[in-house]
C-alpha positions in Angstrom: 0.0 0.0 0.0 1.3 3.5 -0.9 2.5 5.9 1.8 0.0 8.5 3.0 2.1 11.4 1.9 2.3 10.0 -1.7 -1.5 9.4 -1.8 -2.3 12.9 -0.6 -0.4 14.4 -3.6 -3.0 12.9 -5.9 -6.0 12.6 -3.7 -7.7 15.0 -1.2 -9.2 13.5 1.9 -12.5 14.8 3.3 -12.8 14.0 7.0 -15.5 14.7 9.5 -15.6 13.6 13.2 -18.3 12.7 15.6 -17.0 13.0 19.2 -19.0 11.4 22.1 -18.2 12.7 25.6 -19.8 11.4 28.8 -20.5 14.1 31.3 -18.7 12.1 34.0 -18.5 15.0 36.6 -22.2 14.9 37.2 -23.7 13.0 40.1 -26.8 11.5 38.5 -27.9 10.3 35.1 -29.6 12.3 32.3 -33.3 11.6 32.9 -33.4 10.0 36.4 -31.7 10.4 39.8 -29.7 7.1 39.6 -26.1 7.4 40.8 -23.7 8.1 38.0 -20.9 5.5 38.6 -19.6 2.8 36.3 -17.4 1.2 39.0 -20.3 -0.1 41.2 -21.6 -3.7 41.0 -23.3 -4.4 37.7 -26.9 -3.2 37.4 -26.9 -1.6 40.9 -27.6 1.9 39.6 -30.8 1.4 37.7 -34.5 2.4 37.9 -37.7 2.1 35.9 -36.7 5.3 33.9 -33.3 4.3 32.7 -34.5 0.7 32.1 -37.5 2.0 30.1 -40.3 0.4 32.1 -43.8 1.2 30.9 -45.2 4.4 32.5 -41.9 5.7 33.8 -41.4 9.4 32.9 -38.0 11.1 32.4 -37.0 14.3 34.1 -34.0 16.2 32.4 -30.9 16.9 34.4 -30.5 20.7 34.6 -26.8 20.5 35.3 -26.3 18.5 32.1 -28.0 21.2 30.1 -25.7 23.8 31.7 -22.7 21.7 30.8 -23.6 21.4 27.1 -24.3 25.1 26.9 -20.8 25.8 28.4 -19.3 23.4 25.8 -21.1 25.3 23.0 -20.0 28.7 24.3 -16.4 27.5 24.5 -16.5 26.4 20.8 -18.2 29.6 19.6 -21.5 27.9 18.9 -24.9 29.6 18.6 -26.9 28.6 21.6 -30.4 27.7 20.5 -33.1 29.0 22.8 -35.6 26.4 21.8 -35.0 22.7 21.0 -36.5 19.3 21.3 -35.6 15.8 22.4 -36.4 13.0 19.9 -36.6 9.3 20.0 -34.1 7.4 17.9 -35.4 3.9 17.4 -33.2 0.8 17.1 -33.4 -2.7 18.5 -30.3 -3.8 20.4 -29.8 -5.2 23.9 -27.7 -2.2 25.2 -30.8 0.0 25.0 -33.7 -1.7 26.8 -36.3 0.9 25.7 -35.6 0.1 22.1 -35.0 3.8 21.5 -32.4 6.4 22.5 -33.4 9.8 23.7 -31.4 12.3 21.7 -31.9 15.7 20.0 -33.5 16.4 16.6 -32.6 18.8 13.8 -32.1 21.7 16.2 -29.6 20.9 19.0 -28.7 23.1 22.0 -25.5 24.2 20.2 -25.3 24.9 16.5 -22.7 26.3 14.0 -19.5 26.8 16.0 -15.8 26.3 15.2 -12.5 25.4 16.6 -9.2 26.8 15.4 -6.2 24.4 15.1 -2.5 24.9 14.9 -0.8 22.1 13.1 3.0 22.0 13.5 5.9 19.7 13.2 6.1 16.6 11.1 2.3 16.4 10.9 2.1 19.6 8.9 3.8 17.9 6.0 0.7 15.7 5.5 -0.9 18.6 3.7 0.9 19.2 0.4 -1.6 21.8 -1.0 -1.5 25.6 -0.3 -5.1 26.2 0.7 -3.9 27.3 4.2 -1.4 29.9 5.2 1.9 28.4 6.3 3.8 29.9 9.2 7.6 30.4 9.3 8.1 27.2 11.3 6.4 25.1 8.7 3.1 24.8 10.5 -0.3 26.3 9.6 -3.7 27.4 11.1 -7.0 25.7 10.1 -10.5 26.6 11.3 -12.8 23.6 11.6 -16.5 24.3 11.6 -18.7 22.5 14.1 -22.1 21.6 12.8 -23.7 20.9 16.2 -23.3 19.7 19.7 -26.3 17.8 20.9 -27.3 15.9 24.1 -28.3 12.3 24.3 -28.1 9.3 26.7 -25.5 6.6 26.6 -26.3 3.0 26.1 -25.5 0.1 28.5 -22.2 -1.8 28.6 -22.1 -5.2 26.9 -19.5 -7.8 27.8 -19.1 -10.8 25.4 -17.8 -14.0 27.2 -16.1 -16.9 25.6 -15.1 -17.5 22.0 -12.1 -15.8 20.3 -10.9 -12.7 22.1 -14.4 -12.0 23.5 -15.7 -11.1 20.0 -19.5 -11.2 19.7 -19.4 -13.4 16.6 -17.9 -16.3 18.6 -19.0 -15.5 22.1 -20.9 -18.1 24.1 -22.9 -15.5 26.0 -23.3 -11.7 26.3 -23.7 -9.9 29.7 -25.3 -6.4 30.0 -24.5 -3.8 32.7 -27.2 -1.1 32.6 -25.3 1.2 35.1 -24.0 3.2 32.1 -27.4 3.3 30.4 -28.8 6.9 30.7 -25.4 8.5 31.3 -25.5 12.1 29.9 -23.6 12.2 26.7 -22.8 15.1 24.4 -22.0 14.5 20.7 -20.1 17.0 18.7 -20.3 16.8 14.9 -17.9 18.6 12.7 -18.4 19.7 9.2 -16.2 17.7 6.7 -13.5 20.4 6.9 -10.6 18.2 8.1 -8.1 17.3 5.3 -5.5 15.1 7.0 -5.3 12.5 9.8 -3.0 14.9 11.7 -5.6 17.7 11.7 -8.1 15.1 13.1 -5.7 14.2 15.8 -5.0 17.8 16.7 -8.7 18.6 16.8 -9.4 15.8 19.2 -6.5 16.9 21.5 -7.7 20.5 21.4 -11.3 19.5 22.2 -10.2 17.3 25.1 -8.2 20.1 26.6 -11.2 22.4 26.3 -13.7 20.0 28.0 -11.2 19.2 30.7 -10.8 22.9 31.4 -14.6 23.3 31.5 -14.7 20.5 34.1 -17.6 18.7 32.4 -15.9 15.3 31.9 -12.8 13.4 32.8 -12.4 12.8 29.0 -10.7 9.4 29.4 -10.2 7.8 26.1 -8.9 4.7 27.8 -12.1 4.1 29.7 -14.4 5.3 26.9 -15.8 8.4 28.5 -14.5 10.2 25.4 -14.6 8.4 22.0 -14.6 9.3 18.4 -16.1 8.2 15.1 -14.2 9.2 12.0 -15.9 9.7 8.6 -13.6 9.8 5.5 -13.9 9.9 1.8 -11.4 10.9 -0.9 -11.6 12.8 -4.2 -9.1 13.7 -6.9 -7.3 17.0 -6.2 -9.2 19.8 -7.7 -12.5 17.9 -7.8 -15.5 19.6 -6.1 -17.8 16.7 -5.4 -17.7 14.3 -2.5 -16.7 10.6 -2.7 -18.4 7.7 -0.9 -17.5 7.8 2.8 -16.7 5.1 5.3 -17.0 5.4 9.1 -14.6 4.2 11.7 -16.4 3.6 15.0 -15.4 4.1 18.6 -11.7 5.1 18.2 -10.2 5.4 21.7 -6.8 7.1 21.3 -5.2 9.9 19.4 -2.8 7.6 17.6 -5.5 5.2 16.6 -7.5 8.0 15.2 -4.6 9.2 13.0 -3.6 5.7 12.0 -7.1 4.5 11.2 -7.8 7.5 9.0 -4.4 7.2 7.3 -5.0 3.5 6.5 -8.5 4.2 5.2 -7.4 7.0 2.9 -4.7 4.8 1.4 -7.1 1.9 1.1 -9.7 3.9 -0.7 -7.1 5.3 -3.1 -5.9 1.8 -3.8 -9.5 0.6 -4.5 -10.3 3.6 -6.8 -7.0 3.4 -8.7 -7.7 -0.2 -9.4 -11.0 0.6 -10.9 -13.1 -0.5 -7.9 -15.9 1.1 -6.0 -15.7 2.4 -2.4 -18.8 1.2 -0.5 -20.5 3.1 2.3 -20.0 1.0 5.3 -19.0 1.1 9.0 -15.5 -0.2 9.6 -13.4 -1.2 12.7 -9.8 -0.3 13.4 -7.6 -3.2 14.5 -4.5 -1.6 16.0 -2.6 -4.9 16.3 -3.0 -5.6 12.5 -2.9 -1.9 11.6 -5.9 -2.2 9.3 -9.7 -1.4 9.1 -12.2 -4.2 8.7 -15.9 -4.1 7.7 -18.4 -4.2 10.6 -21.7 -3.5 8.8 -23.4 -1.6 6.0 -24.1 1.9 7.1 -27.6 2.7 8.2 -29.4 5.8 7.0 -31.3 8.3 9.1 -34.6 7.0 7.9 -33.8 3.6 9.5 -34.1 5.2 13.0 -37.7 6.5 12.6 -37.0 9.6 14.7 -39.8 11.7 16.1 -40.2 14.2 19.0 -40.3 12.5 22.4 -43.9 12.9 23.7 -42.7 12.6 27.4 -40.3 15.6 27.2 -41.5 19.1 26.7 -39.7 21.5 24.4 -36.7 23.3 26.0 -36.8 27.1 26.2 -33.5 28.4 27.5 -33.7 31.9 29.0 -31.2 34.7 28.4 -30.4 34.6 32.2 -29.6 30.8 32.0 -27.2 31.3 29.1 -25.6 34.2 30.8 -25.0 32.1 33.9 -23.4 29.4 31.8 -21.2 32.0 30.1 -20.0 33.3 33.4 -18.9 29.7 34.3 -16.7 29.3 31.3 -13.1 29.6 32.6 -10.0 30.8 30.8 -9.5 28.3 27.9 -6.2 26.6 27.0 -5.2 28.8 24.1 -6.0 32.0 26.1 -4.0 30.6 29.1 -1.1 29.6 26.8 -0.9 33.2 25.4 -1.1 34.7 28.9 1.7 32.4 30.1 3.9 33.5 27.2 3.4 37.2 28.0 3.2 37.1 31.8 6.0 34.5 32.5 8.2 34.8 29.4 7.8 31.1 28.6 8.5 29.5 25.3 5.3 29.0 23.3 5.6 25.2 23.3 6.2 25.0 27.1 3.2 27.4 27.7 1.0 25.2 25.5 2.0 22.0 27.3 1.3 23.6 30.8 -2.0 25.1 29.7 -3.3 21.9 28.2 -4.3 20.4 31.6 -6.1 22.7 34.1 -4.5 20.8 37.1 -1.0 21.2 35.7 -1.6 24.9 34.9 -2.8 25.6 38.4 0.2 23.8 39.9 2.5 25.7 37.7 1.1 29.1 38.7 1.3 28.2 42.4 5.0 27.4 42.0 5.6 30.4 39.9 4.3 32.7 42.6 6.9 31.4 45.0 10.0 32.2 42.9 11.7 35.3 41.5 10.2 36.4 38.2 13.4 35.5 36.3 13.2 32.0 37.6 9.7 31.2 36.5 10.8 29.6 33.1 12.9 27.1 35.2 9.7 26.2 37.1 8.1 25.3 33.8 11.3 23.3 32.9 11.1 21.3 36.1 7.4 20.5 35.7 7.7 19.5 32.0 11.0 17.6 32.1 11.5 16.3 35.6 8.2 15.7 37.1 6.1 12.6 36.4 2.5 11.8 37.3 3.7 9.4 40.1 5.7 12.2 41.9 4.0 13.4 45.2 5.7 16.8 45.4 4.2 20.2 46.3 4.4 23.4 44.4 6.6 24.8 47.1 9.1 22.0 46.6 9.1 22.6 42.8 9.7 26.3 43.4 12.6 25.5 45.7 14.2 23.1 43.2 13.7 25.5 40.4 15.5 28.2 42.3 18.5 25.9 42.9 18.7 25.1 39.2 18.2 28.7 38.1 21.1 29.8 40.3 23.3 27.0 39.2 23.4 25.6 42.7 22.8 22.0 41.4 22.8 20.2 38.1 19.8 18.6 36.4 21.2 15.2 37.3 21.3 16.2 41.0 17.8 17.7 40.6 16.5 14.2 39.7 18.2 12.8 42.8 16.7 15.5 45.0 13.2 14.8 43.6 13.5 11.2 44.5 14.6 12.1 48.0 11.8 14.6 48.7 9.0 12.6 46.9 6.1 12.3 49.4 8.1 13.8 52.3 7.3 17.6 52.3 11.1 18.3 52.8 12.6 21.5 51.5 15.0 20.6 48.6 17.3 23.5 49.5 17.8 22.2 53.1 18.4 18.7 51.8 21.0 19.9 49.3 22.9 21.8 52.0 22.7 18.8 54.4 24.2 16.5 51.8 26.8 18.9 50.6 25.4 18.8 47.0 25.5 22.6 46.4 27.7 23.4 43.4 30.8 25.6 43.9 30.9 28.9 42.0 34.3 30.0 43.3 35.9 30.9 40.0 39.5 30.8 41.3 39.1 27.3 42.7 37.4 26.1 39.5 40.1 27.6 37.4 42.7 25.7 39.4 40.9 22.5 38.7 40.7 23.3 35.0 44.4 23.9 34.8 45.0 20.6 36.5 42.8 18.7 34.0 44.3 20.5 31.0 47.8 19.6 32.1 47.1 15.8 32.2 44.6 15.6 29.2 47.2 16.5 26.5 45.6 14.3 23.8 42.1 15.9 24.3 43.6 19.4 24.2 45.3 18.6 20.9 42.1 17.2 19.5 40.2 20.4 20.5 42.8 22.6 18.9 42.6 20.5 15.7 38.8 21.3 15.5 37.1 18.5 17.5 35.0 20.8 19.7 33.0 17.9 21.1 35.9 16.9 23.3 35.0 19.8 25.6 32.3 17.5 27.1 35.0 15.0 28.1 37.1 17.8 29.7 34.1 19.1 31.6 33.5 15.6 32.9 37.1 15.3 34.0 36.7 18.6 35.9 33.6 17.4 37.6 35.4 14.1 38.6 38.4 16.0 39.9 36.2 18.3 42.0 34.2 15.3 43.2 31.0 16.8 41.8 31.2 20.0 43.7 32.1 22.3 40.7 29.6 24.0 38.6 29.7 22.4 35.1 28.6 25.6 33.3 31.4 27.5 34.8 33.8 24.7 34.1 32.8 24.8 30.4 33.2 28.6 30.3 36.7 28.5 31.9 37.8 25.6 29.7 36.9 27.5 26.6 38.7 30.6 27.8 41.8 28.6 28.7 41.9 26.7 25.4 41.4 29.9 23.4 44.2 31.6 25.2 46.6 28.6 24.7 45.6 28.2 21.1 
């Protein structure tokens, strides 16, 4: 099969996404007061409403409506003051009512957009010039959002026995209705995405936005955020749309990119061989790195949708929308730009910190505890030294960053200090002094060490003079060894260069 980059020179991909996000931060389900928890014993959080018993009447969750309006405001959607819930009919065991409560033609949120910044190697996937390139080789793309609507999630099915638990060969199927009725928002884009990398960046940006809003844990691993990708291809310069296929329930950024890339190349291969692409739903198999057919795609008419007679039309007031707008916090891109200006951070570092609201808050706490010129080192420590398993405080990070910014310790020593203070609450500066780890900045003493090293490393000095500048690293290492790790390596490097230049 041809490489994606080669295929995209001849063909243009047309990609749209459908992103499903469970509102996991709510306490109860969408239309009943059952506890919202998927970790409890199977079928322990159910009632006549979410099981669809005759005569049971649904009552909408007001907080869920607030959350979807916040999601719409954060993606520049038009908030529809009047909308309806519909019944979407299908027969499958994961929905015991035999219909799903969802929204009809007019959703709570319509016609928004999300702006993307595609950079790095992924930017090369787009060989055309329909977008403006930036000096770093990246580009901006604005992706239109058709709608964000509210619906209820289905139950969880577990297939037992057979080959790898697949339904086709399972000996029995178990159903846990705890998830049934979970508030779920579905975001549908216009077919504006043109490369798998754009789709991946869109999902990352959307996840960052929803995490910042606090409406979901957005866990792709557990399925609280999942994505369906629709893709078709057409010859470059063509205006019409090709036949699309849909990849269902993709649960990682890498799988989204790889599934779309494979499908683009597969469709190109079929068409170039004179074949016909069929409209169908396909499944991505990561282990085999391919998509396989699941079923022929249903049409909207198959669902026999009509307004739900048990749910009155929604009429959102201006006051309600205003309250939702007031709850929308500073969003990741706004926070990134503020970090760049306020703290003099590199754009990439600011973006990484702003992507997660907990990390961003931790960073700002630590930044407030150091001198302004040391704040970039705080970012450096959080990004390059901390891991999710480290139990350290913002005060400890601030102390460690100050040590590094003043050249009191090296990064290698900083890693050791982090291990020592992990989970203890100890002050890194006090620990460094107790263990005699603080680096010497006495230039006279360091210069004496440099002279000693240069006197015995005659071969390395000769190599340096002959143009092998990399040997300076060896000489710095010898200086550190001679000083038993107490000398400052940056100062050693500076003094070495000065001595070698003088003697040269």
